[in-house]
C-alpha positions as CSV (number, residue, x, y, z in Angstrom):
1,M,58.9,46.3,15.2
2,L,60.4,44.7,18.3
3,D,63.9,43.4,17.9
4,K,64.4,39.7,18.3
5,K,66.0,39.9,21.8
6,A,63.2,42.1,23.2
7,D,60.6,39.7,21.8
8,L,61.9,36.6,23.6
9,A,60.6,36.8,27.2
10,G,57.7,38.3,29.0
11,P,54.5,37.9,27.1
12,G,52.0,40.7,26.4
13,I,51.7,43.6,24.1
14,G,53.8,46.1,26.1
15,S,51.9,49.4,26.1
16,Y,48.3,50.6,26.4
17,D,48.7,52.9,23.4
18,E,49.4,49.8,21.3
19,L,46.6,47.8,23.0
20,E,44.1,50.6,22.2
21,R,44.9,49.9,18.5
22,V,44.8,46.2,18.9
23,L,41.4,45.7,20.6
24,P,38.6,45.3,18.1
25,Q,36.7,48.4,17.0
26,D,33.3,46.8,16.2
27,Y,33.0,44.2,19.0
28,S,29.7,43.0,20.2
29,P,29.7,39.9,22.5
30,I,27.7,37.0,21.3
31,L,26.8,35.8,24.8
32,G,25.9,38.0,27.7
33,P,27.5,37.6,31.2
34,K,25.0,35.1,32.5
35,D,25.1,32.8,29.4
36,T,28.8,33.2,29.3
37,Q,29.0,31.6,32.8
38,I,26.8,28.7,31.8
39,A,28.9,28.1,28.7
40,I,32.1,28.2,30.7
41,T,30.8,25.5,33.0
42,A,29.8,23.4,30.0
43,A,33.2,23.8,28.3
44,K,35.0,23.1,31.6
45,N,33.2,19.9,32.3
46,Y,33.5,18.7,28.8
47,I,37.3,19.3,28.6
48,E,38.0,17.8,32.0
49,E,36.0,14.7,31.4
50,N,37.3,14.1,27.9
51,L,40.9,15.0,28.6
52,C,40.9,12.4,31.3
53,K,39.3,9.9,29.0
54,E,41.7,10.5,26.0
55,L,44.9,10.6,28.0
56,N,44.0,8.1,30.8
57,L,44.2,10.7,33.6
58,I,42.7,11.0,37.0
59,R,41.9,14.3,38.6
60,V,44.1,15.3,41.6
61,E,44.6,18.3,43.9
62,C,47.6,20.5,43.4
63,P,49.3,23.1,45.5
64,L,48.9,26.9,45.4
65,I,51.9,27.3,47.7
66,V,55.3,25.5,47.7
67,D,58.4,25.5,49.8
68,R,61.0,27.8,48.2
69,E,63.8,25.3,48.9
70,S,62.1,22.5,47.0
71,G,63.0,23.8,43.6
72,I,59.5,22.8,42.5
73,N,58.2,26.2,41.5
74,D,58.2,27.0,37.8
75,L,60.5,29.9,36.7
76,L,58.8,30.0,33.3
77,D,61.7,31.5,31.5
78,R,65.4,31.3,32.1
79,D,66.4,34.9,32.2
80,G,65.0,35.8,35.6
81,S,62.3,38.2,34.2
82,R,59.4,36.5,35.9
83,T,59.8,35.6,39.6
84,P,57.3,34.1,42.0
85,I,55.6,35.9,44.9
86,E,57.4,34.9,48.1
87,F,56.4,35.2,51.8
88,H,57.7,34.1,55.1
89,I,55.7,31.8,57.4
90,S,57.1,32.5,60.9
91,N,55.4,29.3,62.3
92,D,56.1,28.4,65.9
93,H,57.6,31.8,66.7
94,D,60.2,31.4,63.9
95,K,61.5,28.2,65.5
96,N,60.2,26.1,62.5
97,P,59.6,28.7,59.8
98,I,58.9,28.1,56.1
99,D,59.9,30.4,53.2
100,A,57.0,29.9,50.8
101,Q,56.2,30.8,47.2
102,I,53.0,31.0,45.3
103,V,53.3,28.8,42.3
104,Q,53.6,30.2,38.8
105,A,52.7,26.8,37.3
106,A,52.5,23.2,38.6
107,T,54.9,21.9,35.9
108,K,57.5,20.3,38.2
109,W,55.1,19.4,41.0
110,K,53.1,17.2,38.7
111,R,56.1,15.0,37.9
112,M,56.9,14.5,41.5
113,A,53.2,13.8,42.1
114,L,53.2,10.9,39.6
115,K,55.4,9.0,42.1
116,Q,53.3,10.2,45.0
117,F,50.2,8.7,43.5
118,G,51.8,5.5,42.3
119,M,51.2,6.1,38.6
120,N,52.4,3.4,36.1
121,V,53.5,3.9,32.5
122,G,50.5,5.1,30.5
123,E,48.7,6.6,33.6
124,G,48.6,10.2,34.4
125,L,47.0,13.0,36.4
126,N,45.1,16.2,35.7
127,T,44.8,19.3,38.0
128,D,42.6,22.3,38.1
129,M,45.6,24.6,38.6
130,R,45.6,28.2,39.9
131,A,48.7,30.4,39.9
132,V,49.9,34.0,40.1
133,R,52.3,35.5,37.6
134,K,52.9,39.1,38.8
135,D,55.4,40.1,36.1
136,Y,53.0,39.9,33.1
137,F,52.0,43.1,31.2
138,L,48.2,43.0,31.7
139,D,46.5,43.1,28.3
140,H,43.6,41.4,26.6
141,D,45.0,37.9,26.8
142,H,47.5,38.0,29.7
143,S,46.5,38.4,33.4
144,A,48.3,38.0,36.7
145,Y,45.8,35.2,37.6
146,V,46.5,32.0,35.7
147,D,44.1,29.0,35.5
148,Q,45.2,25.8,33.6
149,W,44.4,22.2,33.2
150,D,47.9,20.9,34.1
151,W,48.3,17.3,33.2
152,E,51.2,14.8,33.3
153,I,51.6,11.1,32.2
154,V,54.2,8.5,33.0
155,I,56.0,7.3,29.8
156,A,58.6,4.7,28.9
157,E,62.1,5.5,27.6
158,E,61.1,4.4,24.1
159,Q,58.3,6.9,24.0
160,R,60.7,9.9,24.2
161,N,60.3,10.7,20.5
162,L,58.4,13.1,18.2
163,N,55.9,10.6,17.0
164,F,54.6,10.0,20.5
165,L,54.6,13.7,21.2
166,K,52.4,14.3,18.1
167,E,50.1,11.5,19.1
168,I,49.4,13.2,22.4
169,V,49.0,16.6,20.8
170,R,46.4,15.2,18.4
171,K,44.4,13.8,21.3
172,I,44.4,17.2,23.0
173,W,43.3,18.9,19.8
174,K,40.4,16.3,19.5
175,V,39.2,17.4,23.0
176,L,39.4,21.1,22.2
177,K,37.5,20.6,18.9
178,G,34.9,18.6,20.7
179,A,34.5,21.3,23.3
180,E,33.9,23.8,20.6
181,S,31.2,21.7,19.0
182,H,29.7,21.1,22.5
183,V,29.3,24.8,23.3
184,Q,28.0,25.5,19.8
185,E,25.3,23.0,20.3
186,L,24.2,24.7,23.5
187,Y,24.5,28.2,21.9
188,P,24.2,27.9,18.0
189,Q,24.8,31.6,17.6
190,L,28.5,30.9,18.4
191,K,28.8,29.3,15.0
192,T,29.1,32.2,12.7
193,D,30.9,33.1,9.5
194,K,32.2,36.3,11.1
195,Y,34.3,34.2,13.5
196,P,35.2,30.8,11.8
197,S,35.5,27.7,13.9
198,L,38.8,25.9,14.6
199,P,40.1,23.7,11.8
200,D,39.7,20.0,12.1
201,E,43.5,19.3,11.9
202,L,46.6,20.9,13.4
203,T,49.7,21.7,11.3
204,F,53.0,20.6,12.9
205,L,55.9,22.9,12.2
206,H,59.4,23.1,13.7
207,A,60.5,26.4,15.1
208,E,63.6,26.0,12.9
209,D,61.4,25.8,9.8
210,I,59.4,28.9,10.7
211,L,62.7,30.9,11.2
212,D,63.9,29.7,7.8
213,K,60.6,30.9,6.3
214,Y,60.7,34.3,8.0
215,P,64.4,34.9,9.0
216,D,64.0,38.7,9.6
217,L,60.9,38.6,11.8
218,P,60.9,38.5,15.6
219,R,59.1,35.5,17.2
220,K,55.6,36.9,17.7
221,Q,55.5,38.3,14.2
222,R,56.7,34.9,12.8
223,E,53.9,33.2,14.7
224,T,51.3,35.8,13.5
225,T,52.4,35.4,9.9
226,I,52.5,31.6,9.9
227,L,49.0,31.6,11.4
228,Q,47.7,33.5,8.3
229,E,48.6,30.4,6.3
230,Y,47.8,27.7,8.9
231,P,45.2,28.8,11.4
232,A,46.2,26.2,14.0
233,V,49.7,25.0,14.5
234,F,51.9,23.1,16.9
235,I,55.3,24.6,17.0
236,I,58.0,22.0,17.9
237,G,61.3,22.7,19.6
238,I,60.8,25.8,21.7
239,G,63.9,26.7,23.8
240,W,66.6,25.5,21.4
241,V,68.9,28.3,20.1
242,L,68.1,28.7,16.4
243,E,70.3,29.8,13.5
244,D,69.9,33.5,14.2
245,G,71.3,33.0,17.7
246,Y,68.0,33.2,19.6
247,P,65.6,30.5,20.7
248,H,62.1,30.7,19.3
249,E,61.1,31.7,22.9
250,M,62.8,31.4,26.2
251,R,61.9,28.2,28.0
252,A,63.1,27.0,31.4
253,A,65.9,24.4,31.3
254,D,64.5,22.0,33.9
255,Y,61.2,20.6,32.7
256,D,60.6,20.4,28.8
257,D,63.3,18.7,26.7
258,W,64.2,21.2,24.0
259,V,67.8,19.9,23.4
260,T,67.3,16.4,22.1
261,E,68.2,15.9,18.4
262,T,65.3,14.9,16.2
263,E,64.4,14.8,12.5
264,S,61.8,16.6,10.5
265,D,59.3,14.5,8.4
266,D,61.6,14.8,5.4
267,G,64.8,13.8,7.4
268,R,66.4,17.1,8.2
269,P,68.1,17.5,11.6
270,M,66.0,19.3,14.2
271,H,65.8,19.7,18.0
272,G,63.3,19.5,20.8
273,L,60.6,17.2,22.1
274,N,58.2,20.0,23.2
275,G,56.0,22.7,21.7
276,D,53.0,25.0,21.8
277,I,49.6,25.0,20.2
278,L,48.8,28.4,18.7
279,V,45.7,29.4,16.7
280,W,44.4,32.4,14.9
281,N,41.9,34.3,17.0
282,P,39.3,35.7,14.5
283,V,37.9,38.1,17.2
284,T,41.2,39.8,18.2
285,K,42.8,39.1,14.8
286,R,46.0,38.0,16.7
287,R,48.0,34.9,17.5
288,H,46.4,33.0,20.5
289,E,48.3,30.4,22.5
290,L,46.3,27.6,24.0
291,T,48.8,25.2,25.5
292,S,52.4,24.5,26.1
293,M,53.6,21.0,26.6
294,G,56.5,18.5,26.1
295,I,58.3,15.4,26.9
296,R,60.2,16.1,30.1
297,V,63.9,16.1,30.6
298,N,65.7,13.0,31.7
299,A,69.0,13.1,33.7
300,E,71.1,13.5,30.6
301,T,69.1,16.3,29.0
302,L,68.5,18.1,32.3
303,K,72.2,18.4,32.9
304,K,72.9,19.4,29.3
305,Q,70.2,22.1,29.3
306,L,71.4,23.5,32.7
307,E,74.9,23.7,31.3
308,L,73.7,25.6,28.3
309,T,71.8,28.1,30.4
310,G,74.5,28.4,33.1
311,Q,72.2,27.0,35.9
312,L,74.1,23.9,37.1
313,D,73.6,25.1,40.7
314,F,70.0,24.0,40.3
315,L,71.2,20.4,40.5
316,E,71.5,20.8,44.3
317,M,67.7,21.1,44.7
318,P,65.5,18.1,45.6
319,Y,63.5,18.1,42.4
320,H,66.6,18.1,40.2
321,Q,68.3,15.5,42.4
322,A,65.2,13.3,41.9
323,I,65.6,13.4,38.2
324,M,69.4,12.9,38.2
325,N,68.9,9.8,40.5
326,D,66.0,8.4,38.5
327,E,63.7,8.7,41.6
328,I,60.7,10.1,39.7
329,P,59.2,8.7,36.4
330,L,59.9,9.8,32.9
331,S,56.9,11.8,31.7
332,I,55.2,14.0,29.2
333,G,52.9,16.9,30.3
334,G,51.6,20.3,29.7
335,G,49.2,23.1,30.7
336,I,46.1,24.1,28.8
337,G,45.0,27.7,29.5
338,Q,41.5,27.6,30.8
339,S,40.5,31.2,30.4
340,R,42.4,31.4,27.1
341,T,40.4,28.4,25.9
342,Y,37.0,29.9,27.0
343,M,37.9,33.2,25.5
344,L,38.5,31.5,22.1
345,L,35.5,29.1,22.2
346,L,33.0,31.8,23.3
347,K,34.3,34.4,20.8
348,K,35.4,36.9,23.4
349,A,37.8,39.8,22.9
350,H,39.2,39.8,26.5
351,L,40.2,37.4,29.2
352,G,38.3,39.6,31.6
353,E,35.1,38.5,30.1
354,V,35.6,34.9,31.2
355,S,37.7,35.2,34.4
356,V,37.6,37.4,37.5
357,T,40.9,39.1,38.4
358,V,42.5,42.5,38.8
359,W,43.0,44.9,35.9
360,P,44.4,48.4,35.8
361,K,41.9,51.3,35.6
362,I,43.1,52.3,32.1
363,L,42.4,48.8,30.7
364,K,38.9,48.7,32.2
365,E,38.0,52.1,30.8
366,M,39.4,51.2,27.4
367,S,37.4,48.0,27.4
368,R,34.2,49.7,28.4
369,E,34.5,52.1,25.5
370,K,34.9,49.2,23.1
371,N,31.8,47.3,24.5
372,I,33.9,44.7,26.3
373,H,32.3,43.6,29.6
374,I,35.0,43.0,32.2
375,L,33.9,40.8,35.1
376,E,34.6,42.2,38.6
């Protein structure tokens, strides 16, 4: 069992010996490669259309590359374990160069874009985001290539509360459930007792409550255990340091608000205006994260979180200055993993069955032996 500190940052299983034991032994894909592609298109179109309808979004283009000095790139964690790919653009014989980075997510860019596109309160944007995360361990549900529906909505100050967060989460869940029904209408064989469908309702739990319930377990094991009881959960307050001295998971200090004091439904003090949707994957028999989202930091909580993480130097960057000076809107936003969602809806055992990227030879051979068709 991993200790709690080792379990905080850097997703993935961690070794191919362990992955060999984790991958299903009796796997047979329900859809072949051709029908899988048709089903992916159907799911993608449904989710994009209905996400925009439910959340009042418009689709916009987003960057693959950003200026290093902008501070817009997503550092994902706060321990420096996952860093972006960087390259130098010598432009004009190095007279007007740019040091660029490939995005790891569009989290911060989206908030800046709300101003760029003139969004008002209640209006938002959705992007078909592509990114590279080179520091992942490549297993069955983590790849170096990341595709997400990254969305962001302008909110008012009075909407910075848990009830509003839950309202948005429920709308997203409605879209994901609708997408599941949509692909099962196209391919009825996807509806099977062997792999149960998603529950109609999400269960909302605070990270602090889950720790109270399983105080000796590391984070991933706490999530795995709670999903045996509730097959679809939204875990609130990811990033705040819990009673055992560790956050539920490392979370960057400059986008989601994980420090704000809140209350549980029964009035107990809690923290955080963010969270993740996790479900039980009946194919892999493991925890399966679909989306991470949250109400974003304001000037007060940005400074407080940067103080807690020892990163006050970030305040010199343009993105952070824009928040401190109220130059960009208050917002809520998140990212829904596209390939992660297709993998779940189409009852697949591996991300490589629904997305094309690079995989190590050992993983491709292991998958082949287990009847898992990796796209190349």
